[in-house]
C-alpha positions as CSV (number, residue, x, y, z in Angstrom):
1,M,0.0,0.0,0.0
2,I,2.8,2.4,0.8
3,F,4.4,1.6,-2.5
4,V,1.3,2.6,-4.4
5,V,0.9,5.8,-2.5
6,V,4.5,6.8,-3.1
7,E,4.5,5.8,-6.8
8,E,1.1,7.3,-7.7
9,L,0.1,10.1,-5.3
10,I,3.5,11.8,-4.7
11,P,4.7,12.9,-8.1
12,E,7.3,15.3,-6.6
13,S,9.4,12.4,-5.6
14,H,9.8,11.3,-9.2
15,T,11.1,14.4,-10.8
16,G,14.6,13.2,-11.5
17,N,16.1,10.0,-12.9
18,E,16.2,8.2,-9.5
19,T,12.5,7.3,-9.3
20,E,13.0,3.8,-7.9
21,M,15.5,5.0,-5.3
22,S,13.1,7.6,-3.9
23,T,10.4,5.0,-3.5
24,I,12.8,2.5,-1.9
25,G,14.1,5.2,0.4
26,T,10.5,6.1,1.5
27,M,9.7,2.4,2.2
28,I,12.9,1.9,4.2
29,G,12.2,5.0,6.2
30,F,8.7,3.8,7.0
31,L,10.0,0.4,8.1
32,V,12.6,2.0,10.4
33,M,9.9,4.2,11.9
34,M,7.6,1.3,12.5
35,A,10.4,-0.9,14.0
36,L,11.4,1.9,16.4
37,D,7.7,2.4,17.3
38,L,7.3,-1.2,18.1
39,S,10.5,-1.6,20.0
40,L,10.2,1.5,22.1
41,S,6.6,1.2,23.2
């Protein structure tokens, strides 16, 4: 679901040639945020 949101609804993240890297970076950031949320609560 996050992949679809980043790929389709946030066109500013795909302005350069590194479109896949911006999507992967967003997904990794979300996973780190969720891991920290689960481990610190």
